[in-house]
C-alpha positions as CSV (number, residue, x, y, z in Angstrom):
1,M,-28.6,-19.8,110.6
2,S,-27.9,-20.5,106.8
3,R,-29.6,-18.6,104.1
4,R,-32.9,-20.1,103.4
5,I,-35.7,-20.4,100.6
6,H,-38.9,-18.4,100.8
7,L,-42.1,-20.0,99.4
8,A,-45.3,-18.0,98.3
9,L,-48.4,-19.4,96.7
10,H,-50.3,-17.8,94.0
11,P,-53.7,-19.6,93.6
12,Y,-55.0,-20.2,89.9
13,G,-58.6,-20.4,90.7
14,V,-60.6,-21.3,87.6
15,G,-57.4,-20.7,85.5
16,G,-55.2,-17.6,84.5
17,P,-52.9,-17.0,81.6
18,G,-51.7,-20.3,80.2
19,Q,-54.2,-22.1,82.2
20,H,-57.3,-21.3,80.2
21,G,-58.7,-24.8,80.4
22,L,-58.4,-25.4,84.0
23,W,-62.0,-24.8,84.8
24,K,-62.9,-27.9,82.9
25,D,-60.9,-30.0,85.5
26,P,-63.5,-32.0,87.7
27,R,-61.5,-31.4,90.7
28,V,-61.8,-27.4,90.3
29,A,-64.8,-25.8,91.4
30,K,-66.4,-23.8,88.9
31,N,-66.9,-21.2,91.4
32,A,-63.3,-21.3,92.8
33,S,-62.5,-17.8,92.0
34,I,-65.3,-16.2,93.8
35,D,-65.5,-18.8,96.8
36,I,-63.8,-17.3,99.7
37,N,-63.5,-20.9,101.2
38,Y,-61.3,-21.9,98.1
39,Y,-58.9,-19.0,99.4
40,I,-58.9,-20.1,103.0
41,R,-58.3,-23.9,102.3
42,Q,-55.4,-22.7,100.0
43,A,-54.0,-20.3,102.6
44,Q,-54.2,-22.9,105.5
45,A,-52.6,-25.6,103.4
46,A,-49.7,-23.2,102.4
47,E,-49.5,-22.0,106.3
48,H,-49.3,-25.6,107.5
49,A,-46.5,-25.9,105.0
50,L,-44.8,-22.7,106.6
51,F,-45.1,-20.9,103.3
52,D,-44.4,-17.1,103.6
53,A,-47.2,-15.6,101.9
54,L,-50.4,-15.9,99.9
55,F,-50.3,-13.9,96.8
56,I,-53.3,-12.5,94.9
57,V,-53.1,-11.0,91.5
58,D,-55.5,-8.5,90.1
59,S,-56.6,-6.3,87.3
60,Q,-59.4,-4.1,86.5
61,F,-60.3,-4.6,82.9
62,I,-61.5,-7.5,81.1
63,N,-63.2,-8.5,77.9
64,A,-64.8,-11.9,76.8
65,T,-61.5,-13.3,75.5
66,Y,-59.7,-13.0,79.1
67,P,-58.9,-16.1,81.3
68,A,-61.7,-17.6,83.2
69,H,-60.2,-16.4,86.6
70,Y,-60.0,-12.9,85.5
71,L,-63.6,-13.0,84.4
72,N,-65.1,-13.3,87.8
73,R,-63.0,-13.1,90.8
74,L,-62.7,-11.4,94.2
75,E,-61.1,-7.9,95.1
76,P,-58.0,-8.7,96.7
77,L,-58.0,-6.6,99.9
78,T,-61.6,-7.9,100.7
79,L,-60.5,-11.6,100.0
80,L,-57.3,-11.3,102.1
81,S,-59.0,-9.4,104.9
82,A,-61.3,-12.5,105.2
83,V,-58.3,-14.9,105.0
84,A,-56.6,-13.2,107.7
85,T,-59.2,-14.3,110.4
86,H,-58.6,-18.0,109.4
87,T,-54.8,-17.9,109.6
88,R,-52.3,-16.9,111.8
89,H,-48.7,-16.7,110.3
90,I,-48.8,-16.5,106.6
91,G,-48.3,-13.4,105.0
92,L,-51.1,-11.9,102.7
93,V,-49.9,-10.0,99.6
94,G,-52.4,-8.2,97.5
95,T,-52.2,-6.4,94.1
96,A,-53.4,-3.0,93.8
97,S,-52.7,-0.3,91.1
98,S,-50.8,3.0,91.7
99,T,-52.4,4.3,88.4
100,Y,-55.9,3.6,89.4
101,N,-56.3,4.3,92.9
102,S,-55.7,7.3,95.5
103,P,-52.8,7.1,98.0
104,F,-54.9,8.0,101.2
105,N,-57.8,5.4,100.3
106,L,-55.3,2.5,99.5
107,A,-53.0,3.2,102.3
108,R,-55.9,3.2,104.7
109,R,-57.0,-0.2,103.1
110,F,-53.4,-1.8,103.5
111,A,-53.0,-0.5,106.9
112,S,-56.4,-1.9,108.1
113,L,-55.5,-5.3,106.6
114,D,-52.1,-5.0,108.2
115,L,-54.0,-4.6,111.6
116,I,-56.7,-7.3,111.0
117,S,-53.8,-9.7,110.1
118,G,-51.5,-8.9,113.2
119,G,-48.7,-7.5,110.8
120,R,-48.8,-9.7,107.9
121,A,-50.0,-7.4,105.0
122,G,-48.1,-7.0,101.8
123,W,-48.7,-4.8,98.7
124,N,-47.8,-5.7,95.3
125,V,-47.5,-2.2,93.6
126,V,-48.5,-2.5,89.9
127,T,-49.1,0.4,87.2
128,S,-51.8,-1.5,85.3
129,F,-50.8,-3.6,82.4
130,D,-54.4,-3.3,80.8
131,T,-54.8,-0.1,79.0
132,G,-58.5,-0.5,78.9
133,T,-58.6,0.1,82.7
134,S,-58.7,3.8,81.9
135,R,-62.0,3.7,80.5
136,N,-63.3,2.3,83.9
137,Y,-62.0,5.4,85.6
138,G,-63.2,8.1,83.3
139,L,-60.1,8.5,81.4
140,D,-59.8,8.2,77.4
141,E,-56.4,7.0,77.3
142,H,-54.1,4.9,79.4
143,L,-51.2,6.9,81.0
144,D,-47.8,6.5,79.3
145,Y,-44.8,4.6,80.9
146,A,-43.0,7.4,82.5
147,T,-46.2,9.1,84.1
148,R,-47.1,5.7,85.4
149,Y,-43.9,4.9,86.9
150,G,-43.3,8.4,88.3
151,R,-46.8,8.2,89.6
152,A,-46.0,4.7,91.3
153,L,-42.7,6.0,93.0
154,E,-44.5,9.1,94.5
155,F,-47.5,6.8,95.5
156,V,-45.3,4.4,97.6
157,E,-43.7,7.5,99.1
158,V,-46.9,9.1,100.2
159,A,-48.4,5.8,101.4
160,R,-45.4,5.2,103.7
161,G,-45.6,8.8,104.8
162,L,-49.3,8.2,105.7
163,W,-48.3,4.7,107.5
164,D,-46.2,6.8,109.7
165,S,-49.0,9.2,110.9
166,Y,-49.1,7.8,114.3
167,E,-45.9,7.0,116.2
168,D,-46.0,3.8,118.1
169,D,-46.8,5.3,121.5
170,A,-49.5,7.7,120.2
171,F,-52.3,6.1,122.3
172,P,-51.5,5.9,126.0
173,A,-55.3,5.5,126.7
174,D,-54.7,6.9,130.2
175,V,-58.1,7.0,132.0
176,A,-56.4,8.5,135.0
177,R,-55.2,11.5,132.9
178,N,-58.4,11.4,130.5
179,V,-55.6,11.2,127.8
180,F,-56.5,8.7,124.8
181,L,-54.2,10.3,122.3
182,D,-50.9,12.1,122.8
183,P,-51.3,14.7,120.0
184,S,-47.7,15.3,119.7
185,R,-47.3,11.8,118.3
186,L,-49.6,12.3,115.5
187,H,-48.3,14.0,112.3
188,E,-49.9,15.5,109.2
189,L,-48.2,14.7,106.0
190,N,-48.7,17.7,103.9
191,H,-47.4,16.2,100.8
192,E,-47.5,18.2,97.6
193,G,-45.8,16.5,94.5
194,Q,-46.1,16.1,90.9
195,H,-48.9,13.7,90.9
196,F,-50.5,13.9,94.3
197,K,-51.5,16.6,97.2
198,V,-52.2,14.7,100.4
199,A,-52.9,16.5,103.6
200,G,-53.0,13.5,106.1
201,P,-53.0,12.3,108.8
202,L,-54.1,8.7,108.3
203,N,-56.6,7.6,110.6
204,V,-55.0,4.1,111.1
205,S,-52.1,3.4,113.6
206,R,-49.0,1.3,112.5
207,S,-49.1,-2.6,112.8
208,A,-46.6,-5.1,114.6
209,Q,-44.5,-4.9,111.5
210,G,-44.6,-1.2,111.2
211,Q,-45.7,-1.1,107.6
212,P,-47.1,-3.4,104.9
213,V,-44.5,-5.0,103.0
214,I,-43.8,-3.4,99.6
215,F,-43.8,-5.8,96.5
216,Q,-43.3,-5.0,92.9
217,A,-42.6,-6.8,89.5
218,G,-40.4,-4.8,87.2
219,V,-38.9,-5.9,83.8
220,S,-38.5,-2.8,82.2
221,E,-35.7,-0.2,83.0
222,E,-38.2,1.9,84.7
223,G,-39.6,-1.3,86.5
224,R,-36.3,-2.3,87.8
225,D,-35.3,1.1,89.0
226,L,-38.7,1.3,90.9
227,A,-38.0,-2.0,92.3
228,A,-34.4,-1.0,93.5
229,R,-35.8,2.1,95.1
230,V,-38.8,1.0,96.9
231,A,-39.5,-2.8,96.9
232,E,-38.9,-5.2,99.5
233,G,-40.0,-8.2,97.6
234,I,-40.0,-8.7,93.8
235,Y,-41.8,-11.0,91.5
236,A,-39.2,-11.7,88.9
237,P,-40.0,-12.9,85.4
238,G,-37.8,-16.2,85.8
239,G,-36.6,-17.5,82.3
240,S,-33.6,-19.8,82.0
241,L,-31.1,-20.0,85.0
242,E,-28.8,-17.6,83.3
243,Q,-31.5,-15.1,82.7
244,A,-32.6,-15.5,86.3
245,Q,-29.1,-14.9,87.5
246,D,-28.6,-12.0,85.4
247,Y,-32.0,-10.3,86.7
248,Y,-31.1,-11.2,90.3
249,A,-27.5,-9.7,90.1
250,D,-28.8,-6.6,88.2
251,I,-31.6,-5.7,91.0
252,K,-29.3,-6.4,93.8
253,K,-26.7,-4.1,92.1
254,R,-29.3,-1.3,91.6
255,T,-30.5,-1.8,95.2
256,A,-27.1,-1.2,96.5
257,A,-26.5,1.6,94.4
258,Y,-29.6,3.4,96.0
259,G,-27.8,2.8,99.4
260,R,-30.0,0.0,100.4
261,D,-29.1,-3.4,101.8
262,P,-29.4,-5.9,98.9
263,D,-30.5,-8.5,101.5
264,H,-33.6,-6.3,102.3
265,I,-35.1,-6.9,98.9
266,K,-36.3,-10.5,98.3
267,I,-36.5,-11.9,94.7
268,F,-39.3,-14.3,94.1
269,I,-39.1,-16.2,90.7
270,H,-42.6,-17.8,89.3
271,G,-42.5,-21.6,89.5
272,G,-45.3,-24.0,88.5
273,P,-43.8,-27.3,89.8
274,V,-45.0,-30.6,88.5
275,V,-44.4,-33.2,91.0
276,A,-45.1,-37.0,90.2
277,A,-43.7,-40.5,91.4
278,T,-41.1,-40.5,88.6
279,D,-39.5,-38.1,86.4
280,E,-41.0,-39.7,83.3
281,A,-44.6,-39.5,84.8
282,A,-44.0,-35.8,85.7
283,R,-42.8,-34.8,82.3
284,R,-45.7,-36.6,80.7
285,R,-48.1,-34.7,83.0
286,E,-46.4,-31.4,82.0
287,R,-46.9,-32.2,78.4
288,E,-50.6,-33.1,79.1
289,I,-51.3,-29.8,80.9
290,F,-49.8,-27.9,77.8
291,E,-52.1,-29.6,75.4
292,E,-55.1,-29.1,77.7
293,D,-54.5,-25.5,77.1
294,N,-53.2,-25.5,73.7
295,D,-56.1,-23.4,72.1
296,F,-55.1,-21.0,69.3
297,D,-57.9,-18.4,69.6
298,R,-56.7,-18.1,73.3
299,H,-53.2,-17.7,72.5
300,L,-54.1,-15.0,70.0
301,A,-56.2,-13.2,72.5
302,L,-53.3,-13.5,75.1
303,L,-50.9,-12.1,72.7
304,G,-53.4,-9.0,72.5
305,R,-53.0,-8.1,76.2
306,S,-49.4,-7.1,75.5
307,F,-50.6,-4.6,73.2
308,G,-53.5,-3.2,75.2
309,A,-55.9,-6.0,74.8
310,Y,-55.7,-5.4,71.0
311,D,-57.9,-7.5,68.7
312,F,-55.4,-9.2,66.4
313,S,-58.2,-11.4,65.0
314,V,-58.8,-8.6,62.6
315,H,-55.6,-9.3,60.6
316,D,-54.8,-12.0,58.1
317,L,-53.1,-14.5,60.3
318,D,-50.8,-15.8,57.5
319,A,-49.6,-12.0,56.5
320,P,-46.5,-10.6,58.2
321,F,-46.9,-9.4,61.9
322,P,-48.8,-6.0,61.8
323,D,-47.1,-2.8,62.7
324,V,-48.6,-2.3,66.3
325,A,-45.6,-0.8,67.9
326,H,-47.4,2.3,68.8
327,L,-49.8,0.2,71.0
328,A,-46.9,-1.2,73.0
329,E,-46.0,2.1,74.6
330,K,-49.2,2.4,77.0
331,G,-49.3,-1.4,77.5
332,G,-46.8,-4.0,78.2
333,R,-43.8,-2.4,76.7
334,T,-40.9,-4.6,77.4
335,G,-42.7,-7.8,76.5
336,A,-44.3,-6.1,73.4
337,A,-40.9,-4.9,72.2
338,Q,-39.4,-8.3,72.4
339,I,-42.3,-9.8,70.4
340,I,-41.9,-7.2,67.7
341,E,-38.3,-7.5,67.4
342,R,-38.6,-11.2,67.2
343,A,-41.2,-11.0,64.4
344,R,-38.9,-8.7,62.5
345,K,-35.7,-10.6,62.8
346,E,-37.4,-13.9,61.8
347,N,-39.9,-12.3,59.5
348,L,-42.8,-14.2,61.2
349,T,-46.5,-14.1,60.4
350,L,-49.3,-13.2,62.8
351,R,-49.9,-16.9,63.2
352,Q,-46.2,-17.8,63.9
353,V,-46.0,-15.1,66.4
354,A,-49.2,-16.2,68.3
355,Q,-47.8,-19.9,68.1
356,S,-44.3,-18.8,69.4
357,V,-45.5,-16.8,72.4
358,A,-47.6,-19.8,73.6
359,E,-45.0,-22.5,72.5
360,F,-44.2,-25.5,74.9
361,R,-41.5,-24.5,77.3
362,R,-40.3,-27.0,79.7
363,S,-40.1,-25.9,83.4
364,P,-37.1,-26.7,85.4
365,F,-39.1,-27.8,88.2
366,V,-40.8,-30.9,87.1
367,G,-40.1,-34.4,88.2
368,A,-39.8,-36.9,91.2
369,P,-39.6,-34.9,94.7
370,E,-35.9,-35.5,94.8
371,T,-35.4,-34.1,91.4
372,V,-37.5,-31.0,92.0
373,A,-35.8,-30.5,95.2
374,G,-32.5,-30.8,93.6
375,T,-33.2,-28.4,90.8
376,I,-34.5,-25.6,93.3
377,E,-31.4,-26.2,95.4
378,R,-29.1,-25.7,92.4
379,W,-31.0,-22.7,91.3
380,F,-30.9,-21.2,94.7
381,E,-27.2,-21.6,95.2
382,A,-26.6,-20.4,91.8
383,G,-28.1,-16.9,92.8
384,T,-31.3,-16.8,90.6
385,F,-33.7,-16.3,93.5
386,D,-34.6,-15.8,97.3
387,G,-37.9,-17.4,97.1
388,I,-40.3,-19.0,94.6
389,N,-44.0,-17.8,93.9
390,L,-45.4,-21.3,93.3
391,A,-48.8,-21.8,91.5
392,F,-50.5,-25.2,91.4
393,R,-53.5,-26.2,89.2
394,T,-55.3,-28.2,92.0
395,Q,-55.1,-29.1,95.7
396,E,-53.7,-32.3,94.8
397,E,-50.7,-31.0,93.2
398,L,-49.9,-28.6,95.9
399,D,-50.2,-31.4,98.3
400,L,-47.7,-33.4,96.3
401,F,-45.3,-30.6,96.4
402,V,-45.9,-30.0,100.1
403,D,-45.6,-33.7,101.1
404,G,-42.9,-34.7,98.7
405,V,-40.6,-31.7,98.1
406,V,-40.8,-29.4,101.2
407,P,-39.6,-32.2,103.5
408,I,-36.4,-32.8,101.4
409,L,-35.7,-29.0,101.5
410,Q,-36.1,-29.0,105.1
411,K,-33.6,-31.9,105.6
412,R,-31.1,-30.1,103.6
413,D,-31.6,-27.0,105.7
414,L,-33.0,-25.0,102.6
415,F,-36.3,-24.3,104.2
416,R,-37.7,-23.7,107.7
417,T,-39.2,-26.3,110.1
418,E,-41.3,-23.6,112.1
419,Y,-42.1,-19.9,111.5
420,E,-39.6,-17.4,112.8
421,A,-42.1,-14.8,113.7
422,D,-45.9,-13.7,113.5
423,T,-45.3,-11.0,111.0
424,L,-44.8,-11.1,107.2
425,R,-41.6,-8.9,107.8
426,G,-40.2,-11.2,110.5
427,N,-40.6,-14.3,108.3
428,L,-38.9,-12.8,105.3
429,G,-35.9,-11.4,107.4
430,L,-36.9,-7.7,106.7
431,P,-36.4,-5.0,109.3
432,V,-39.4,-3.2,111.0
433,P,-39.0,0.4,109.6
434,A,-38.6,3.1,112.2
435,N,-41.2,5.8,112.3
436,R,-39.8,8.8,110.6
437,H,-41.0,11.1,113.2
438,T,-39.8,8.9,116.1
439,L,-36.4,8.8,114.4
440,R,-36.2,12.7,114.5
441,R,-37.0,12.8,118.1
442,R,-33.7,10.6,119.2
443,P,-30.4,12.5,120.0
444,A,-28.0,12.3,117.0
445,N,-25.9,10.1,119.1
446,G,-28.3,7.5,119.8
């Protein structure tokens, strides 16, 4: 079988960053972000189209300037557990912070989702972008970059150790011998590290895919390094074709340097396709969407998120961009540093920076179905991604992609015509991780 594209769906609900006005669309229910039936319908539509996964984002801090979807939305693992009972094949990937969770509790929740779904769970590991989250957990300040990423690496290692608490044959449930559990197949973790001390064992067994799939989104050096060390799926920043190629090559190279098979890490770029009957109609609709969301106050608030939800409205908009470099270290450091550097080099005012951050950027995946499919094929063959994390404003726009673009990709043998497996790992082409304790039992020669 030739290499094929993976597709995931990222629901917008009533509108996330860059989609601030979506809640006004009469086709979008005003309670979409808290309506489980909305997510079930989205997941079932994506599963009908043979997508690999449904991806749910999350954060744990808001203020009144945040996008509508962020203000009132369901907790990811609760949401995905409900969706799991209404789907059979599609993967269920939830975002959860390694900064503001405990390893035992979160490992148990993801292991439960993995069993409920029959082996379709994935964890998108984040270190928490919003600095204000710290105050919701009794901390005065957000942890710095190095601490957050060191904690994330250790957190994943602990979770994986806990997921191996039971070997796969731990429960003979032999009535005749009065043996439910073979205690020799149950293992404590007894982890003591820099950030965590966890005894274990976890009281949840492994699923059909062994362990949940680890996803991560890393742009900074620390993020890329974490991804190369532990991630099996990555949500990549995208950008131009050349930028996407560079990121893809860098991650694959780093992965190999850690002794891992680069094919065992799947890189997904973000895609917000706009499909219409003609290229002209699609480009016109793309521009209309931008104008619908072109609200300066929202752009200014969005700029603040990169600096710890900082309120830039206290500054003179037409004065030089303020010195806020100290706020970037505990927020979105990489993106913030790029903003500061551009403002300095081009001598931009605060107003100009806010406008530039939200300026109209044409997406490559816009046009008639043949055009969009052709662009996807060209980018895929150019080594920019293994998959696309797709976002659509409405069900109608999802349907246009599914009915128009997917069949073309299938005809070109770029996308599956049926699911390869019942698990997320199986459909992504990822190996089932062997239980570390079972491995130790095996003779060295086999």
